[in-house]
C-alpha positions in Angstrom: -0.8 -27.0 16.6 2.9 -27.5 17.2 5.3 -24.5 17.0 7.0 -25.9 13.9 3.6 -26.3 12.0 2.6 -22.8 13.2 5.9 -21.4 11.8 5.5 -23.3 8.6 1.9 -22.2 8.1 2.9 -18.7 8.8 5.8 -18.8 6.4 3.8 -20.5 3.7 0.9 -17.9 4.0 3.6 -15.0 4.0 5.1 -16.5 0.9 1.6 -16.6 -0.9 0.7 -13.1 0.0 4.2 -11.4 -0.2 2.9 -9.1 -3.0 0.7 -7.2 -0.3 3.7 -6.3 1.5 5.5 -5.2 -1.7 2.6 -3.0 -2.8 2.1 -1.3 0.7 5.9 -0.8 1.1 5.9 0.9 -2.5 2.9 3.0 -1.6 4.5 4.4 1.7 8.2 4.6 0.9 10.1 6.4 -1.7 13.7 5.0 -1.3 14.6 1.2 -1.5 16.1 1.4 2.0 13.0 2.5 3.5 10.9 -0.1 1.6 13.1 -2.8 2.9 13.0 -1.4 6.4 9.2 -1.2 6.2 8.9 -4.7 4.8 11.0 -6.1 7.7 8.9 -4.3 10.2 5.6 -5.5 8.7 7.1 -9.1 8.6 8.0 -8.8 12.3 4.7 -7.5 13.3 2.7 -10.0 11.5 4.9 -12.7 13.1 4.3 -11.1 16.6 0.5 -11.0 16.1 0.3 -14.5 14.3 -1.1 -16.0 17.4 -4.1 -13.5 17.1 -5.0 -14.7 13.6 -8.0 -16.7 13.3 -8.1 -19.4 10.5 -11.7 -18.9 9.8 -11.0 -15.5 8.5 -9.4 -14.6 5.0 -5.6 -14.3 5.7 -5.0 -11.6 3.1 -7.6 -9.3 5.0 -5.9 -9.9 8.3 -2.5 -9.2 6.6 -3.6 -6.0 4.9 -5.0 -4.7 8.3 -1.6 -5.4 10.2 0.5 -4.4 7.2 -1.4 -0.9 6.8 -1.3 0.0 10.5 2.5 -0.8 10.4 2.8 1.3 7.4 0.8 4.2 8.6 2.7 4.3 11.8 6.1 4.1 10.0 4.9 6.8 7.7 4.0 9.1 10.5 7.3 8.7 12.5 9.3 9.0 9.3 7.8 12.3 8.5 10.1 14.1 10.9 12.9 13.0 8.7 13.9 15.0 5.7 11.9 13.4 2.8 14.1 12.8 -0.1 13.7 10.9 -3.3 16.7 8.9 -4.6 17.0 9.1 -8.4 17.5 5.4 -8.6 13.8 5.1 -7.5 12.5 6.9 -10.3 14.8 5.1 -12.8 13.7 1.8 -11.7 10.1 2.8 -12.3 10.9 4.3 -15.7 12.7 1.0 -16.6 9.7 -1.1 -16.1 7.8 1.3 -18.4 10.0 1.5 -21.3 7.4 -0.1 -23.6 4.7 2.5 -22.7 4.4 5.6 -24.5 6.3 8.8 -23.2 3.1 10.6 -22.4 1.7 7.6 -20.6 4.8 7.3 -18.4 4.3 11.0 -17.4 0.8 10.4 -16.6 1.6 7.2 -14.5 4.5 8.9 -12.6 2.2 12.0 -11.9 -0.7 9.9 -10.7 1.8 8.1 -8.5 2.9 11.2 -7.0 -0.5 12.5 -6.4 -1.4 9.1 -4.6 1.8 9.3 -2.5 0.8 12.8 -1.4 -2.7 11.6 0.0 -3.2 11.3 3.8 -2.3 7.7 5.1 -5.9 6.5 5.3 -6.6 7.9 1.9 -3.7 6.2 0.4 -4.6 2.9 2.0 -8.3 3.3 0.5 -6.8 3.8 -3.0 -4.2 1.0 -2.6 -7.0 -1.4 -1.7 -9.2 0.0 -4.6 -6.5 -0.4 -7.0 -6.1 -4.1 -5.8 -9.9 -4.6 -6.7 -10.9 -5.2 -3.2 -14.6 -4.9 -2.7 -16.1 -2.1 -0.5 -16.9 -4.7 2.0 -13.3 -6.0 2.1 -11.9 -2.6 2.3 -14.2 -1.6 5.1 -13.2 -4.9 7.0 -9.5 -4.2 6.6 -9.5 -0.6 7.6 -12.2 -0.9 10.3 -14.6 1.5 8.7 -18.2 1.2 7.2 -18.8 0.4 3.7 -20.7 3.7 3.3 -17.6 5.5 4.5 -15.5 3.5 2.1 -17.7 4.7 -0.8 -17.9 8.1 0.3 -14.1 8.5 0.8 -13.3 6.8 -2.4 -15.6 9.1 -4.4 -14.0 12.2 -2.7 -10.5 10.8 -3.5 -11.2 10.0 -7.0 -12.8 13.4 -7.6 -9.8 15.1 -5.9 -7.2 13.1 -7.9 -9.1 13.7 -11.2 -9.2 17.6 -10.5 -5.4 17.5 -9.8 -4.6 15.2 -12.6 -6.4 17.4 -15.1 -5.1 20.5 -13.6 -1.4 19.3 -13.7 -1.5 17.4 -16.9 -2.6 19.9 -19.6 -2.9 17.5 -22.6 -5.8 15.5 -20.8 
């Protein structure tokens, strides 16, 4: 495969699956600048490891694995900085939810905050679960067993449910 063809293939697949990067960046970063930095780093690392991708495997699974590893590393190193949330970030979320009832908006924002507060691996599990990935796909992406996926997701769901009912009195 020529260099040009490899670059074209990479760019085509990256464009087709760019939503994965957006979702991961939104899950691991609060500010727009941090999301942009993380997206750039994920793209860079995907390109650096492109030669390792094996075409007989599903591209999105490989992409999730690389992107989540980069996001978790980014999150861990970024923890040392003061964690601030810019007002514009919440206003953007609220702007997209204008048609939703006010109580639903509060519930969604509360759930997003609870998910952001999870440990890195747990957050990755929830992200993939919300993407309707099967336990087998999640296990393959994260490099853990399907049983471990099921166990961890069960615990995370219980924890989120408990936090949600504790923090949202009208539920």
